[in-house]
Structures are given as structure tokens and as C-alpha cells.
C-alpha positions as CSV (number, residue, x, y, z in Angstrom):
1,X,83.3,110.0,85.3
2,X,80.1,108.8,87.4
3,X,80.2,105.3,89.5
4,X,77.1,103.9,91.0
5,X,78.9,103.4,94.3
6,X,82.2,103.1,95.9
7,X,82.6,99.6,95.0
8,X,82.7,100.4,91.3
9,X,85.1,103.3,92.0
10,X,87.4,100.9,93.9
11,X,87.3,98.6,91.0
12,X,88.5,101.4,88.4
13,X,91.4,102.5,90.9
14,X,92.5,98.7,91.5
15,X,92.6,98.3,87.8
16,X,94.6,101.5,87.1
17,X,97.4,99.9,90.0
18,X,97.2,96.7,88.0
19,X,95.7,94.7,91.3
20,X,93.5,91.7,90.3
21,X,93.1,90.1,93.8
22,X,92.0,91.5,97.1
23,X,92.0,90.1,100.5
24,X,89.7,90.5,103.3
25,X,86.6,89.6,105.6
26,X,83.3,90.9,104.5
27,X,81.3,93.0,106.9
28,X,78.2,95.4,107.0
29,X,80.5,98.2,106.8
30,X,82.5,97.2,103.6
31,X,79.7,95.3,101.7
32,X,79.7,97.6,98.6
33,X,83.4,97.4,98.2
34,X,83.5,93.4,98.8
35,X,80.6,92.8,96.2
36,X,82.1,95.0,93.3
37,X,85.4,93.4,93.8
38,X,84.1,89.8,94.1
39,X,82.3,90.7,91.2
40,X,84.7,92.4,89.0
41,X,88.0,91.0,90.1
42,X,89.2,88.3,92.7
43,X,88.1,88.7,96.4
44,X,89.7,86.2,98.8
45,X,88.0,85.7,102.1
46,X,90.8,85.1,104.5
47,X,89.8,84.2,108.3
48,X,91.8,86.8,109.6
49,X,92.7,90.5,108.5
50,X,96.5,90.0,108.6
51,X,99.5,89.3,106.2
52,X,98.1,88.0,103.1
53,X,97.6,91.2,101.1
54,X,101.1,92.4,102.1
55,X,102.8,89.2,100.8
56,X,100.7,89.2,97.4
57,X,102.5,92.5,97.0
58,X,105.8,91.5,98.0
59,X,105.7,88.3,95.6
60,X,105.0,90.4,92.6
61,X,107.0,93.3,93.4
62,X,103.9,95.7,93.6
63,X,101.1,96.8,95.7
64,X,98.8,94.5,97.8
65,X,95.3,95.3,98.6
66,X,93.3,94.3,102.0
67,X,89.6,95.2,102.7
68,X,88.4,95.3,106.4
69,X,85.6,96.1,108.6
70,X,85.7,99.0,110.9
71,X,86.5,98.8,114.6
72,X,87.4,95.4,115.7
73,X,88.3,94.5,111.9
74,X,90.7,97.3,111.4
75,X,92.1,96.4,115.0
76,X,92.8,92.9,113.9
77,X,94.7,94.4,110.8
78,X,96.9,96.4,112.9
79,X,99.5,93.6,113.4
80,X,99.9,93.3,109.7
81,X,100.0,97.0,109.3
82,X,103.0,97.0,111.8
83,X,104.7,94.3,109.9
84,X,104.2,96.1,106.5
85,X,105.6,99.3,108.1
86,X,108.6,97.6,109.6
87,X,109.3,96.0,106.1
88,X,108.1,98.8,104.1
89,X,105.7,96.9,102.2
90,X,103.5,98.6,99.8
91,X,99.8,97.8,101.1
92,X,96.6,99.7,100.4
93,X,94.4,99.1,103.5
94,X,90.8,100.2,103.1
95,X,88.5,100.0,106.2
96,X,85.0,100.8,106.6
97,X,83.6,103.3,109.1
98,X,80.3,104.1,110.6
99,X,77.7,106.4,108.8
100,X,79.4,109.9,108.6
101,X,76.4,111.2,110.7
102,X,77.4,109.2,113.8
103,X,81.0,109.3,113.3
104,X,82.8,110.4,116.4
105,X,79.5,110.7,118.4
106,X,80.5,107.9,120.8
107,X,77.1,106.7,121.1
108,X,78.0,103.0,120.4
109,X,77.1,102.7,116.8
110,X,77.8,99.1,116.0
111,X,81.5,98.5,115.0
112,X,82.4,102.2,116.1
113,X,85.7,102.7,118.0
114,X,87.5,105.5,119.4
115,X,89.6,107.5,117.0
116,X,90.0,104.7,114.5
117,X,92.0,107.3,112.3
118,X,94.3,107.8,115.2
119,X,94.9,104.1,115.4
120,X,95.8,103.7,111.8
121,X,98.0,106.7,111.7
122,X,100.1,105.0,114.4
123,X,100.4,101.8,112.3
124,X,100.5,103.1,109.0
125,X,102.8,105.4,106.6
126,X,99.8,107.1,105.5
127,X,96.1,107.2,107.1
128,X,93.1,109.5,105.8
129,X,89.2,109.4,106.0
130,X,87.1,109.7,103.0
131,X,85.1,113.1,103.6
132,X,82.7,112.8,100.8
133,X,81.8,110.9,97.7
134,X,83.6,113.5,95.5
135,X,86.9,113.0,97.0
136,X,87.1,109.2,97.4
137,X,89.0,108.3,94.3
138,X,91.7,110.9,94.7
139,X,92.1,109.6,98.4
140,X,92.6,106.2,97.2
141,X,95.1,107.2,94.4
142,X,97.0,109.4,97.1
143,X,97.1,106.4,99.3
144,X,98.4,104.0,96.7
145,X,101.3,106.6,95.9
146,X,102.2,106.8,99.5
147,X,102.3,103.0,99.8
148,X,104.5,102.7,96.6
149,X,106.7,105.4,97.5
150,X,110.3,104.7,99.0
151,X,110.6,103.6,101.9
152,X,107.0,102.6,101.3
153,X,104.8,101.2,103.7
154,X,101.1,100.6,104.4
155,X,98.5,103.4,103.4
156,X,95.0,103.2,105.2
157,X,92.0,104.8,103.9
158,X,88.9,104.5,106.4
159,X,85.7,104.9,104.1
160,X,82.2,105.7,106.0
161,X,79.7,103.1,104.9
162,X,76.9,105.9,103.7
163,X,79.6,107.2,101.5
164,X,80.5,103.8,100.2
165,X,76.8,103.2,99.1
166,X,76.9,106.8,97.5
167,X,77.3,107.7,93.7
168,X,80.9,108.6,93.0
169,X,82.4,111.3,90.7
170,X,85.8,110.9,89.8
171,X,88.4,111.5,87.2
172,X,91.2,109.2,86.5
173,X,94.7,110.2,87.5
174,X,98.3,109.2,86.1
175,X,99.8,106.5,88.6
176,X,103.3,107.7,87.5
177,X,105.8,107.3,90.4
178,X,108.3,110.3,91.5
179,X,111.4,110.9,89.8
180,X,114.5,108.9,91.0
181,X,116.3,110.6,93.9
182,X,120.0,111.2,92.6
183,X,123.1,111.5,95.0
184,X,124.7,114.9,95.2
185,X,127.8,115.2,93.0
186,X,130.4,116.4,95.7
187,X,129.1,113.5,98.0
188,X,129.2,111.0,95.2
189,X,132.8,112.2,94.1
190,X,133.9,111.9,97.9
191,X,132.3,108.3,98.3
192,X,134.0,107.1,95.1
193,X,137.2,108.3,95.8
194,X,137.0,106.2,99.3
195,X,135.5,103.2,97.3
196,X,138.6,103.5,95.0
197,X,141.1,103.5,97.7
198,X,139.5,100.2,98.9
199,X,141.9,97.1,98.9
200,X,139.6,94.9,101.1
201,X,136.0,96.0,100.4
202,X,133.0,94.5,101.7
203,X,129.1,95.3,100.5
204,X,126.1,95.0,103.0
205,X,122.7,94.8,101.3
206,X,119.5,95.4,103.1
207,X,116.1,95.4,101.6
208,X,116.6,98.9,99.9
209,X,119.2,97.0,97.5
210,X,116.5,94.9,96.0
211,X,115.5,97.5,93.5
212,X,119.1,97.8,92.3
213,X,120.0,94.0,91.6
214,X,121.6,94.7,88.3
215,X,123.8,97.4,89.6
216,X,124.8,96.0,92.7
217,X,125.9,92.8,90.7
218,X,127.9,94.9,88.5
219,X,129.6,96.7,91.4
220,X,130.3,93.6,93.3
221,X,132.1,91.8,90.3
222,X,134.1,95.0,89.5
223,X,135.3,95.3,93.1
224,X,135.7,91.6,94.0
225,X,134.0,92.4,97.2
226,X,132.2,90.1,99.5
227,X,128.4,90.7,99.9
228,X,126.9,90.3,103.3
229,X,123.3,90.7,103.5
230,X,120.5,91.5,106.1
231,X,117.5,89.0,105.8
232,X,115.6,91.5,103.8
233,X,118.5,92.0,101.2
234,X,118.7,88.1,100.5
235,X,118.5,87.7,96.9
236,X,119.3,91.0,95.8
237,X,122.3,89.1,94.3
238,X,121.5,85.2,93.9
239,X,123.0,83.4,97.0
240,X,124.7,80.8,94.5
241,X,126.9,83.6,93.4
242,X,130.3,82.9,94.8
243,X,130.9,86.2,96.5
244,X,127.5,86.4,98.2
245,X,128.3,85.6,101.8
246,X,124.7,86.3,103.0
247,X,123.0,86.7,106.0
248,X,126.0,85.6,108.2
249,X,127.3,88.9,109.7
250,X,127.4,87.7,113.4
251,X,129.5,84.5,112.5
252,X,133.2,84.4,113.6
253,X,134.5,83.8,110.1
254,X,132.5,86.8,109.0
255,X,133.4,89.1,112.0
256,X,136.9,88.5,111.3
257,X,136.2,89.8,107.6
258,X,134.6,92.7,108.9
259,X,137.7,93.3,111.4
260,X,139.9,93.2,108.1
261,X,138.0,95.0,105.7
262,X,139.1,98.7,104.9
263,X,135.9,100.0,103.5
264,X,132.2,99.1,104.0
265,X,129.4,100.1,101.4
266,X,125.9,99.7,103.0
267,X,122.6,99.7,100.7
268,X,119.2,100.1,102.3
269,X,119.9,98.3,105.6
270,X,118.9,99.6,109.0
271,X,121.3,97.2,111.0
272,X,118.6,95.7,113.0
273,X,119.4,94.5,116.4
274,X,119.1,90.8,115.5
275,X,121.5,91.0,112.6
276,X,123.9,93.0,114.6
277,X,124.1,91.1,117.9
278,X,122.1,93.8,119.4
279,X,124.5,96.5,117.9
280,X,127.7,94.9,119.3
281,X,129.0,93.7,115.8
282,X,132.2,95.5,114.8
283,X,132.0,97.4,111.6
284,X,134.9,99.1,109.5
285,X,135.3,102.8,110.3
286,X,135.3,103.7,106.7
287,X,131.6,103.4,105.7
288,X,129.7,104.6,102.5
289,X,126.1,104.5,103.4
290,X,123.4,104.6,100.6
291,X,119.7,105.1,101.7
292,X,116.5,106.7,100.3
293,X,115.6,107.4,104.0
294,X,117.7,110.3,105.1
295,X,116.6,109.4,108.9
296,X,118.3,106.0,108.4
297,X,121.8,107.5,107.6
298,X,124.1,107.2,110.5
299,X,121.7,106.2,112.9
300,X,123.3,103.1,113.9
301,X,126.8,103.2,112.3
302,X,128.5,106.3,111.6
303,X,128.8,107.1,107.9
304,X,131.9,108.6,106.5
305,X,130.1,109.4,103.4
306,X,126.1,109.6,103.1
307,X,124.5,109.1,100.0
308,X,120.7,109.9,100.2
309,X,119.4,108.4,97.0
310,X,117.8,105.7,95.4
311,X,120.1,102.6,95.4
312,X,120.3,102.3,91.7
313,X,121.1,105.9,91.2
314,X,124.1,105.8,93.8
315,X,125.6,102.4,92.6
316,X,125.5,103.6,89.0
317,X,127.6,106.6,90.3
318,X,129.9,104.7,92.3
319,X,130.7,102.0,89.2
320,X,133.3,104.1,87.5
321,X,135.3,104.5,90.8
322,X,135.2,100.7,91.3
323,X,138.9,99.0,91.6
324,X,139.8,95.2,92.1
325,X,140.5,94.2,95.5
326,X,144.0,93.2,96.5
327,X,145.0,89.6,95.4
328,X,143.5,87.0,97.8
329,X,140.9,89.1,99.2
330,X,137.9,87.5,97.0
331,X,139.1,84.1,97.3
332,X,138.9,84.5,101.1
333,X,135.5,85.4,100.8
334,X,134.8,82.5,98.8
335,X,136.5,80.4,101.5
336,X,134.3,82.0,104.4
337,X,131.1,81.7,102.4
338,X,131.7,78.0,102.0
339,X,132.7,77.7,105.6
340,X,129.9,79.5,107.2
341,X,127.3,77.2,105.3
342,X,129.2,74.0,106.2
343,X,129.0,75.0,109.7
344,X,125.3,76.0,110.0
345,X,124.4,72.8,107.9
346,X,126.4,70.6,110.3
347,X,125.0,72.5,113.4
348,X,121.2,71.9,112.4
349,X,121.7,68.4,112.4
350,X,118.8,66.1,110.9
351,X,116.9,69.4,109.8
352,X,119.6,69.9,107.2
353,X,117.8,66.8,105.5
354,X,114.7,69.2,105.1
355,X,116.6,72.3,104.0
356,X,118.3,70.4,101.4
357,X,115.1,68.6,100.1
358,X,113.2,72.1,99.9
359,X,115.7,73.6,97.7
360,X,116.2,70.4,95.7
361,X,112.4,70.3,94.9
362,X,111.9,73.9,94.2
363,X,112.5,75.4,90.8
364,X,114.7,78.2,90.7
365,X,111.7,80.8,90.9
366,X,109.6,79.8,93.8
367,X,108.5,81.5,96.8
368,X,109.7,80.4,100.3
369,X,107.6,82.0,103.1
370,X,108.6,81.7,106.5
371,X,107.0,82.3,109.9
372,X,109.0,83.1,113.1
373,X,110.0,79.7,114.2
374,X,113.3,77.7,115.1
375,X,113.8,76.4,111.6
376,X,113.3,79.8,110.0
377,X,115.5,81.5,112.3
378,X,118.4,79.1,112.4
379,X,118.5,78.1,108.7
380,X,115.5,79.2,106.7
381,X,116.8,83.0,106.8
382,X,120.3,81.8,105.8
383,X,121.2,78.5,104.5
384,X,118.2,77.9,102.2
385,X,119.4,79.8,98.9
386,X,117.3,82.6,97.5
387,X,117.8,84.2,94.1
388,X,115.4,86.7,93.9
389,X,114.0,89.1,96.7
390,X,110.5,88.6,95.6
391,X,111.0,84.8,96.5
392,X,111.9,85.8,100.1
393,X,108.8,86.3,102.2
394,X,109.0,86.3,106.0
395,X,107.4,88.7,108.7
396,X,110.5,91.4,109.2
397,X,108.9,92.8,112.4
398,X,109.3,89.3,114.1
399,X,105.6,88.8,114.8
400,X,104.6,85.2,115.2
401,X,102.0,83.4,113.4
402,X,101.9,85.5,110.1
403,X,103.7,83.0,108.0
404,X,100.6,81.0,106.7
405,X,98.8,84.0,105.8
406,X,101.6,85.5,103.9
407,X,102.4,82.3,102.1
408,X,98.8,82.2,100.8
409,X,99.1,85.6,99.6
410,X,102.4,85.0,97.8
411,X,101.0,81.8,96.4
412,X,97.9,83.4,94.8
413,X,100.3,86.4,93.5
414,X,102.5,83.8,91.6
415,X,100.2,80.8,90.7
416,X,102.7,79.6,88.0
417,X,105.2,78.8,90.9
418,X,105.1,76.7,94.0
419,X,105.2,78.2,97.3
420,X,106.6,76.5,100.6
421,X,105.7,77.9,104.0
422,X,107.8,77.1,107.0
423,X,105.9,77.4,110.2
424,X,105.9,75.9,113.7
425,X,103.0,74.4,115.5
426,X,102.7,77.4,118.0
427,X,102.9,80.0,115.3
428,X,100.4,78.2,113.1
429,X,97.7,78.0,116.1
430,X,97.5,81.8,116.1
431,X,95.9,82.2,112.6
432,X,94.8,78.3,112.5
433,X,91.7,79.5,110.5
434,X,93.8,80.2,107.5
435,X,93.9,76.5,106.9
436,X,90.4,76.9,105.7
437,X,91.4,79.8,103.3
438,X,94.1,77.4,101.9
439,X,91.6,74.6,101.5
440,X,89.3,76.9,99.9
441,X,91.4,78.7,97.4
442,X,93.8,75.6,96.8
443,X,96.9,77.4,95.7
444,X,100.3,75.6,94.8
445,X,101.4,75.9,98.5
446,X,103.2,73.2,100.8
447,X,102.8,73.9,104.5
448,X,105.8,72.4,106.4
449,X,104.7,72.6,110.1
450,X,107.5,71.8,112.6
451,X,105.8,70.2,115.4
452,X,107.6,70.5,118.8
453,X,104.6,71.0,121.0
454,X,105.1,74.7,121.8
455,X,107.2,77.5,121.6
456,X,110.6,76.3,121.0
457,X,112.6,79.4,120.8
458,X,111.2,80.6,124.2
459,X,111.5,77.3,125.6
460,X,115.3,77.0,124.7
461,X,115.8,80.6,126.4
462,X,114.1,79.6,129.5
463,X,116.1,76.1,129.6
464,X,119.2,78.0,129.3
465,X,118.5,80.9,131.8
466,X,115.7,79.9,134.0
467,X,114.7,77.2,136.4
468,X,111.3,76.3,135.0
469,X,109.3,76.7,131.8
470,X,106.3,79.4,131.7
471,X,103.8,79.4,128.8
472,X,106.1,77.7,126.2
473,X,104.7,74.1,126.5
474,X,101.3,73.8,124.3
475,X,98.8,71.4,123.4
476,X,98.9,70.7,119.6
477,X,96.2,69.1,117.3
478,X,96.5,66.0,115.5
479,X,97.7,67.3,112.2
480,X,96.6,64.1,110.1
481,X,93.0,64.9,111.6
482,X,93.3,68.4,111.2
483,X,94.1,68.2,107.6
484,X,91.5,65.6,106.8
485,X,88.9,68.0,108.4
486,X,90.0,70.6,106.3
487,X,90.0,68.6,103.2
488,X,93.9,69.1,102.7
489,X,96.3,66.4,101.6
490,X,98.7,65.4,104.7
491,X,102.3,63.7,104.8
492,X,104.6,63.4,107.9
493,X,108.3,63.4,108.1
494,X,109.6,61.7,111.1
495,X,113.2,60.8,109.9
496,X,115.6,62.1,107.8
497,X,115.2,59.8,104.8
498,X,111.6,60.8,104.6
499,X,112.3,64.5,103.6
500,X,113.3,64.1,100.0
501,X,110.3,62.1,99.1
502,X,107.8,63.8,101.0
503,X,108.5,67.4,100.3
504,X,109.2,66.5,96.5
505,X,105.9,64.8,96.2
506,X,104.3,67.8,97.9
507,X,105.8,70.4,95.9
508,X,105.1,68.7,92.6
509,X,101.4,68.6,93.2
510,X,98.9,71.1,91.8
511,X,97.6,72.2,95.1
512,X,98.0,72.6,99.1
513,X,99.7,69.9,101.1
514,X,100.2,70.1,105.1
515,X,103.5,68.3,105.9
516,X,104.0,67.6,109.7
517,X,107.7,67.4,110.9
518,X,107.5,65.3,113.9
519,X,110.7,66.8,115.8
520,X,110.5,64.5,118.5
521,X,110.7,61.3,116.0
522,X,113.2,63.5,114.0
523,X,115.7,64.2,116.5
524,X,117.3,67.3,118.0
525,X,119.9,69.8,116.5
526,X,123.4,69.4,117.7
527,X,122.9,72.7,119.6
528,X,119.4,74.2,120.8
529,X,118.6,77.4,119.2
530,X,118.1,80.5,121.0
531,X,117.5,84.0,119.3
532,X,120.4,86.7,119.3
533,X,118.6,88.7,122.0
534,X,120.7,89.6,125.1
535,X,118.9,89.1,128.6
536,X,120.0,91.7,131.1
537,X,122.2,90.1,133.8
538,X,122.9,87.3,131.9
């Protein structure tokens, strides 16, 4: 098959992949690609090469696509590629490159950077350069397969501009995924025997459990176990299920459960530092670990039985070995579930009214995107219920400022459902230009900005451990005027009684709204939030 240029080829491949929306910034070094996508599909001109494509894929449970320029443009995308790599998100990143004739010459060709492919290799699960017009299609499809593979991640393709303009020869390929990875029979039998012996079982679900929701729910109910989740595993079983404890592993009540549990089954979790109190969390010694990534098994916590397999395959194999927990264990799990939520709800003081208002305003299927900010880290990642992993969008790598871009990507992926973004004034300022993308595309997105005049998390750390503040108190805009300048509706929450009305009206609208939460007026939490990070010597 012949295509007039690389843009026409790209559109063909994207249609094969079921992608109808692409995010990026136009450049002299990606112009043929942008023009074709804009003509045939949907091109969203974001204001920074970060986050939106990743969240588009997460919210749809598929692949996101980003187009960037070479050099600085590809460098700007590096932060979002690191995030996608950390999260295992499926992202196809296509960046320009200087003309083949000048590639690597170091003569200062516009937008040229030293070893761009090396940079992309460092922050991607897959990276390759298009060498000629005959192989571009096969490389794009190979990159897509790599991005969609387990455990997944971003795949980057750099494409010299002269080869983008060239006529392309290509043959379509089958996009069928790899066969499921099944556990070994001997190890499965041994793990099943341990599970059958459990009288006080607990299950810990990470992001790897999100592809096995039905199997996980069946095992949970067959055993009567409690389900702890990492942030990534939230919604793998809907969080209103009475056996779902959730992302509360380091709380005193759940630590006590872990101490009394006799078997722990973990699924696709990496036991990240901030979810294990910097790896000090005590876990049961009898441990069945399921992970599609062999390198993850036993890396943090020793595994009695390792099942290197897809979660659905391993859980299906374990289900026949499930036996009910001892009397009283499941009741205790329910009591702990209620206790940890009540304590957190009380501790966050007036912000509890906002948490409650968000959940009340949103339908059951709706995206909640969160930036790294105090409301997200304290209650958005725990107390605000999630019912589907695709609704749970947040930067797993911990990078500040990505929340709004991710929310835009998710909202455009799911136009029939509302999206809420939780951001802080400091994080929003990192990518303030995305307000213009929000105003231009006008998705059903409510941006809730918690304004405390700076980086509140770091401010609280310094107030607790230092004698002075450094770099945490910031000038913030007048958000009402900022919204007006961007053509966005604006509302303000300055008291608990404002929350339900303001958030309800914003979520019910058919376009974007900027909601400012004035934290000085709203009032403080009962206890200032500090992140679960140890400071040496403290």
C-alpha cells in the first residue's frame, strides 16, 4: 500500500489501533503528521508536551498518542514519559527529528539535540528511529505493541522530517496482542495449598490487578479476605464493597490487621515507598505474589510462592483453592474499613465537605484526576471512592503539575461522563497554559484549585522540621480574573456550606468550570498534612 506521506501512514496506523484523538504541539519538524491527524482524526493542540495523551489512554483503558517536535519538544515530553514509565501507561509518542542528511552531524541544525534517541531510550519502554520510508509503518506498529504489552509503558519513535514528507510504502499488520502468561502448574498448586490453609487472609491489589477485576472480586468473596490496595489498584474492586479496605495500609488499624493475617496474596503491586512507610510496613511472612513482571517478584518483600503470570490467569487458577476465612475475620475487616474512613474524614476537617460534595455530584462512572497536592495526597487518594480503575487518574511517579493535562486527556477520552480535577495553586502554575487548552476544547471538566499560596506539602515539612521556609511561599493569581481572561466560568468555595452547591452546579454543566477553594477562608485541617517521607536524622 502506498501513502502520499508519513502523515497519511500515521492516520492509517492510528485507525488500526482505534485511536481517534492525538495530543501535541505543531512544529516544523512534525507538520505532515499534525496536518494529517487534524484533517482525518482529532488533533488537540495542548500547550505543553505532557500528560494528556497518557491520561487519554488510561481513561479508555487503551493507548494514548502524543506528537512532539524534536529537540526541546521531545525534552519537554520527557517528564510525562517518566510518569508513563512509572505507571506502565500505554503511550505512543512520536517525535520529529532533523533531516536524515544532517542527523548526528552536530552542525547546529534547528531543533537538533545530542543523542535524542538515547534520551528517549532512558525514559521510554521502547525507543527507535525511523531509518527510511519503507519501514515507518512496521516501526509504528512495533512501538504500539510494546506500549500495550505487559507491564507496558511509553514507546517513542523519532521520525526525520524528510522521511515524514516522503511517500510511504506499507502493508497493514495484525494488532492481536500476545497470548496470556499462565502460571506454572507446580507453583500454582503450591500457592493454592497455602491459600487453602489461610484462616485470616488479606489481599493487596496494585495496578496489575486492574485487568482481572472479575477474577479478583470472585476470590475476595470466596475467601472473605480484606482487600488493601495501592493507589494504582483503587477501583479494581469497587470501593463501596464491604471487604475493600483500600489505600490505607499504613494506618494503625490496618497495620494491626497485617500483623494478625496468616497469608498475604499480592497482585501486581510494587510496594512503593510512600505506600509502605518507606518499606518499614510489617507484612505477613506467608506471601503469594502474582506479577507479570518477573523482576518485581520478591524485590521488596520476599515471596513464599511466586506466580509469574497475568493476574487473571493466576487468580482463576487459585479460585478452586479458596476457603472461607475463620469466623469473625470478615466482620473485623468491615469494622476496620469503617474506622479508617471515619478517622480520615474527621482529620481533614472542613475539606471533608468538599470530598463529600465531589462524590455526591459525580455519577458512578466519572473520572477523578488528581495532581500532587495536599487534598489529593491526604484524602483524594484514599477517601474519595473509586469504582473503576479507569476513573482513577493521577501521576503515579509523583510529579507535580501534571493533573490538569491529565484531566483534559481523560475528559476528551470520556466525553459522555464528567471529569473532576483536583489541583493545588502551585502545581497548576507549572502548566498554567493548559487553561487555554481547557478553554479551547471545552470538555465537561471541573477544575478544583486548592489555593494556599504555595507548595503546602513542603511548607508543612519545613514548618515541622526547619526554622525557616525556603521556596514554598508563592505569588498566586487572582483566579477569578484568570478564569475571565481565559473565558472560563468561575466559582469560589470559602466555607463548608458552599461546597455542595458550587461543585454540584459545576459538575452538572456541559463544559469547563474553574472552582477556587480559598483555604485561608475555609480553614485548616485538624493536623497539617506531611508526606510519608523520612528525613534523615529526624
